[in-house]
ZAMARGU-4260 file (C-alpha; in steps of 0.2 Angstrom, whole numbers, plus 5000, padded with zeros to 4 digits):
<rodrens>
0) 4856/5690/5195 | 4864/5673/5194 | 4853/5669/5179 | 4857/5685/5170 | 4876/5681/5172
5) 4874/5664/5165 | 4864/5670/5150 | 4877/5683/5145 | 4891/5670/5147 | 4881/5658/5135
10) 4879/5672/5122 | 4897/5676/5122 | 4902/5658/5121 | 4890/5656/5106 | 4898/5671/5097
15) 4916/5666/5100 | 4912/5648/5093 | 4904/5655/5078 | 4918/5667/5074 | 4930/5652/5076
20) 4920/5643/5063 | 4919/5658/5052 | 4900/5657/5052 | 4889/5673/5053 | 4878/5674/5069
25) 4860/5679/5065 | 4856/5695/5075 | 4840/5704/5075 | 4841/5720/5065 | 4858/5716/5058
30) 4862/5718/5039 | 4859/5705/5027 | 4873/5694/5021 | 4884/5700/5007 | 4878/5687/4995
35) 4860/5692/4997 | 4865/5710/4995 | 4874/5706/4979 | 4858/5697/4973 | 4847/5711/4977
40) 4859/5723/4967 | 4859/5712/4952 | 4840/5711/4952 | 4838/5730/4954 | 4850/5733/4940
45) 4840/5721/4929 | 4824/5730/4933 | 4833/5747/4929 | 4839/5740/4912 | 4821/5735/4908
50) 4813/5752/4912 | 4814/5756/4893 | 4802/5741/4890 | 4789/5749/4901 | 4788/5767/4894
55) 4773/5774/4884 | 4784/5776/4869 | 4787/5757/4869 | 4769/5754/4872 | 4763/5763/4857
60) 4774/5752/4847 | 4766/5736/4854 | 4758/5724/4841 | 4747/5714/4852 | 4734/5719/4865
65) 4735/5717/4884 | 4738/5699/4890 | 4722/5699/4901 | 4711/5703/4885 | 4720/5690/4874
70) 4721/5675/4887 | 4707/5680/4898 | 4707/5682/4917 | 4698/5677/4933 | 4686/5687/4942
75) 4686/5689/4961 | 4670/5678/4962 | 4680/5664/4954 | 4671/5666/4937 | 4683/5666/4922
80) 4682/5679/4908 | 4687/5671/4892 | 4700/5679/4881 | 4698/5684/4863 | 4708/5690/4848
85) 4711/5709/4849 | 4708/5717/4832 | 4710/5735/4827 | 4702/5742/4811 | 4713/5740/4796
90) 4724/5727/4805 | 4734/5741/4814 | 4745/5736/4828 | 4737/5738/4845 | 4749/5752/4850
95) 4745/5762/4835 | 4727/5760/4838 | 4730/5767/4856 | 4739/5782/4848 | 4724/5786/4837
100) 4712/5785/4851 | 4722/5798/4860 | 4720/5809/4846 | 4701/5806/4846 | 4700/5809/4864
105) 4709/5825/4862 | 4696/5829/4849 | 4682/5826/4862 | 4691/5837/4874 | 4692/5851/4861
110) 4673/5850/4857 | 4670/5851/4876 | 4682/5865/4881 | 4683/5876/4865 | 4666/5873/4857
115) 4656/5870/4873 | 4648/5854/4866 | 4640/5845/4882 | 4656/5850/4892 | 4650/5842/4908
120) 4650/5825/4901 | 4661/5826/4885 | 4676/5832/4896 | 4676/5818/4908 | 4672/5805/4894
125) 4687/5812/4884 | 4699/5812/4899 | 4693/5794/4904 | 4697/5789/4886 | 4714/5797/4887
130) 4718/5787/4903 | 4712/5771/4896 | 4723/5772/4881 | 4739/5776/4890 | 4750/5761/4888
135) 4755/5751/4903 | 4745/5763/4915 | 4734/5749/4921 | 4719/5760/4925 | 4707/5749/4917
140) 4715/5732/4921 | 4705/5720/4931 | 4712/5713/4948 | 4724/5699/4947 | 4716/5684/4956
145) 4726/5668/4962 | 4719/5653/4952 | 4721/5642/4968 | 4716/5652/4983 | 4704/5664/4973
150) 4712/5679/4982 | 4716/5695/4974 | 4735/5697/4973 | 4735/5713/4964 | 4720/5726/4964
155) 4713/5732/4947 | 4714/5750/4940 | 4703/5763/4948 | 4693/5765/4932 | 4689/5747/4932
160) 4681/5749/4949 | 4672/5765/4944 | 4664/5755/4930 | 4660/5739/4939 | 4652/5749/4954
165) 4642/5762/4945 | 4639/5758/4927 | 4639/5739/4926 | 4626/5739/4940 | 4616/5753/4932
170) 4618/5764/4948 | 4626/5780/4940 | 4612/5783/4927 | 4599/5781/4940 | 4607/5793/4952
175) 4608/5806/4938 | 4590/5804/4934 | 4587/5809/4952 | 4596/5825/4949 | 4587/5828/4932
180) 4570/5826/4941 | 4576/5838/4954 | 4580/5851/4940 | 4564/5848/4930 | 4548/5858/4930
185) 4534/5847/4923 | 4522/5862/4924 | 4521/5865/4905 | 4517/5847/4902 | 4503/5847/4916
190) 4496/5863/4909 | 4495/5856/4891 | 4495/5837/4892 | 4492/5834/4874 | 4510/5839/4871
195) 4515/5822/4878 | 4509/5815/4861 | 4524/5825/4853 | 4536/5818/4865 | 4530/5800/4861
200) 4531/5803/4843 | 4549/5809/4844 | 4553/5791/4851 | 4550/5785/4833 | 4568/5787/4829
205) 4573/5774/4842 | 4564/5760/4832 | 4570/5766/4815 | 4588/5764/4821 | 4584/5747/4829
210) 4578/5740/4813 | 4591/5749/4804 | 4605/5740/4815 | 4597/5723/4811 | 4596/5727/4792
215) 4614/5733/4792 | 4620/5718/4801 | 4611/5707/4788 | 4618/5718/4773 | 4636/5718/4779
220) 4638/5699/4784 | 4653/5696/4795 | 4659/5714/4794 | 4646/5721/4806 | 4637/5710/4818
225) 4622/5717/4828 | 4610/5706/4837 | 4594/5711/4844 | 4602/5717/4861 | 4615/5727/4852
230) 4601/5735/4840 | 4590/5740/4855 | 4605/5748/4863 | 4609/5758/4847 | 4591/5763/4844
235) 4590/5771/4861 | 4602/5785/4855 | 4587/5792/4846 | 4580/5796/4862 | 4594/5809/4865
240) 4595/5804/4883 | 4612/5800/4888 | 4609/5792/4905 | 4595/5781/4898 | 4606/5775/4883
245) 4620/5771/4896 | 4608/5762/4907 | 4601/5751/4893 | 4617/5748/4885 | 4625/5742/4901
250) 4611/5730/4903 | 4611/5723/4886 | 4627/5727/4876 | 4641/5733/4888 | 4654/5730/4875
255) 4647/5744/4864 | 4645/5756/4879 | 4659/5768/4874 | 4654/5770/4856 | 4635/5772/4860
260) 4638/5785/4875 | 4650/5795/4864 | 4637/5795/4850 | 4622/5799/4861 | 4631/5814/4869
265) 4639/5820/4853 | 4622/5821/4845 | 4614/5829/4860 | 4628/5843/4859 | 4624/5845/4840
270) 4606/5848/4842 | 4607/5866/4837 | 4616/5860/4820 | 4606/5844/4816 | 4588/5850/4820
275) 4585/5867/4812 | 4587/5861/4794 | 4575/5846/4797 | 4562/5858/4806 | 4562/5870/4792
280) 4561/5857/4779 | 4545/5849/4786 | 4536/5864/4794 | 4530/5877/4781 | 4533/5896/4785
285) 4515/5899/4789 | 4514/5885/4802 | 4531/5891/4810 | 4522/5908/4814 | 4507/5900/4824
290) 4505/5908/4841 | 4500/5896/4854 | 4488/5900/4868 | 4496/5905/4885 | 4498/5891/4897
295) 4487/5891/4912 | 4494/5892/4930 | 4498/5875/4938 | 4494/5873/4956 | 4507/5865/4969
300) 4495/5851/4972 | 4495/5846/4954 | 4514/5846/4954 | 4515/5836/4969 | 4503/5823/4963
305) 4510/5822/4946 | 4526/5812/4950 | 4516/5800/4961 | 4503/5797/4948 | 4517/5793/4935
310) 4526/5781/4946 | 4510/5772/4950 | 4505/5770/4932 | 4522/5765/4927 | 4523/5751/4941
315) 4506/5745/4935 | 4509/5745/4916 | 4528/5743/4914 | 4537/5738/4930 | 4554/5736/4921
320) 4555/5755/4918 | 4552/5759/4937 | 4571/5761/4941 | 4573/5775/4929 | 4556/5783/4930
325) 4555/5781/4949 | 4572/5790/4951 | 4566/5804/4940 | 4550/5806/4950 | 4559/5805/4967
330) 4569/5820/4962 | 4555/5830/4955 | 4544/5826/4971 | 4558/5833/4982 | 4558/5849/4970
335) 4540/5852/4971 | 4536/5848/4990 | 4545/5864/4995 | 4556/5871/5009 | 4553/5856/5020
340) 4564/5845/5009 | 4574/5859/5001 | 4590/5851/5007 | 4587/5835/4998 | 4582/5844/4982
345) 4597/5855/4982 | 4609/5840/4985 | 4601/5830/4971 | 4602/5844/4958 | 4619/5850/4963
350) 4632/5840/4973 | 4625/5823/4969 | 4623/5825/4951 | 4639/5834/4949 | 4649/5820/4958
355) 4640/5806/4948 | 4643/5815/4932 | 4662/5815/4935 | 4662/5796/4939 | 4650/5792/4925
360) 4660/5801/4912 | 4677/5793/4917 | 4668/5776/4918 | 4661/5778/4900 | 4678/5785/4894
365) 4687/5769/4901 | 4677/5759/4887 | 4685/5770/4873 | 4699/5757/4871 | 4705/5756/4853
370) 4699/5738/4850 | 4681/5743/4855 | 4681/5759/4846 | 4691/5758/4831 | 4681/5745/4821
375) 4667/5745/4808 | 4654/5743/4821 | 4657/5760/4829 | 4656/5768/4812 | 4639/5759/4810
380) 4633/5765/4827 | 4638/5783/4823 | 4628/5783/4807 | 4613/5774/4815 | 4613/5786/4829
385) 4612/5801/4817 | 4598/5792/4808 | 4588/5789/4824 | 4590/5807/4829 | 4585/5814/4813
390) 4569/5803/4812 | 4565/5807/4830 | 4565/5826/4826 | 4555/5823/4810 | 4542/5813/4818
395) 4539/5826/4832 | 4536/5839/4819 | 4525/5829/4808 | 4515/5824/4824 | 4513/5843/4827
400) 4506/5846/4810 | 4494/5831/4811 | 4487/5837/4828 | 4483/5854/4821 | 4471/5845/4810
405) 4461/5839/4824 | 4464/5851/4839 | 4454/5866/4843 | 4468/5876/4849 | 4482/5877/4836
410) 4500/5869/4840 | 4516/5876/4833 | 4524/5860/4825 | 4541/5867/4829 | 4539/5862/4847
415) 4537/5844/4841 | 4556/5843/4838 | 4559/5846/4857 | 4552/5828/4860 | 4569/5821/4858
420) 4572/5825/4876 | 4588/5834/4876 | 4583/5845/4890 | 4583/5860/4889 | 4593/5862/4873
425) 4580/5855/4861 | 4567/5867/4868 | 4578/5881/4866 | 4581/5876/4847 | 4562/5876/4845
430) 4561/5893/4852 | 4575/5900/4841 | 4568/5893/4825 | 4551/5900/4829 | 4559/5917/4833
435) 4567/5917/4816 | 4550/5917/4808 | 4541/5928/4820 | 4552/5938/4833 | 4537/5940/4844
440) 4533/5922/4845 | 4541/5914/4861 | 4539/5895/4861 | 4551/5890/4875 | 4538/5886/4888
445) 4527/5877/4876 | 4542/5867/4870 | 4546/5862/4887 | 4530/5851/4888 | 4536/5839/4874
450) 4554/5840/4880 | 4550/5834/4898 | 4538/5821/4891 | 4552/5815/4880 | 4562/5811/4895
455) 4548/5800/4902 | 4545/5793/4885 | 4563/5787/4882 | 4564/5779/4900 | 4548/5770/4896
460) 4555/5764/4879 | 4571/5758/4887 | 4560/5748/4900 | 4551/5740/4885 | 4567/5736/4876
465) 4575/5729/4891 | 4560/5718/4895 | 4559/5711/4877 | 4578/5709/4874 | 4585/5703/4891
</rodrens>
């Protein structure tokens, strides 16, 4: 009690003495001094006045690109990413380039929503591109790292982390391959193994586009610069397999990822428009009417052994393709085993592939920044992708006609176009063109053989290109 009275007396004395000296007494929970309040109000007022400089309207009028692109930035690992001049085709200001990309992304959304062209991927890609081109949004910005302590002082945008986690590591395409495997029936290929030659022939377009990219680079000088890694990434568009194109490009030429992904999925969506004229040009009417022998039943044991056999052969002959082929075969094995692992198969073919498709689409869309898309190289990629797709379709049809010269049982060359591996759309197109010549000739199940072999073929070619170019 005595100590408490003395403490109170000391506190009163301190208060009165401070009042006499006109000095404030710091008390916990008390308001800040008036001078500090005035400073805070001035700073806040300055920020309010500066809001106009941070709006999207002002951003679309910016001449220069973001500071982190021009001057470079530090990674959380301590590594430095060097800056570079940010150029938009035609010398347009950066903000105008962003506005143009917004229009292009809206066009992608139109194709996905209204026209139904590959909506599951074009929609998130287009929306991701919209987000990436919103001025000052920061959704693609890298984290801000202190140069001295190497600590992150401000986190990056969420699309930056999506891309770094799933695309830069190659994880998302592999997870999608699991889902594709769980949805794929290799029965038609097992029942008629020779159709694998049609799937292999359809990969010819990949190499045509690869050499075409190198020749285009030589012909245009400084306007378009494609090295071997870029050319390999562009060529894989001809496989008409989006996840494979994204996987290889993320490994060899990540700066071209946005343009290559959009080209790959756009041409996959345009299969019903691109392929029929080529098929009708190369396959005469009499061969379009060829009726193929009905496929034999495939046993469960064959279907279970097939993915294991393919994986073992791949590991022995081409280990670099194991990530893609292995994921594909894991999904297919779960599908074929039956009820014991039905939950795994169902998850891969539904929830897993749907979630990853959303994240992958947004990640790819984040690379549709104007300085990466609005340039001469992108126009070259779009042209070469179309060439690769056309040559792949043509090679499959020609191989079908050649095989008819040597095979006892005839093959309708139209199914060769399905070797480009746009599953199952290319097989449906083969069936549709066949029905136009003979309404009773159903080719869908026969076309699924080269179609699924094309999926394996494109993954194998991607592994070969990665081994040669890395």
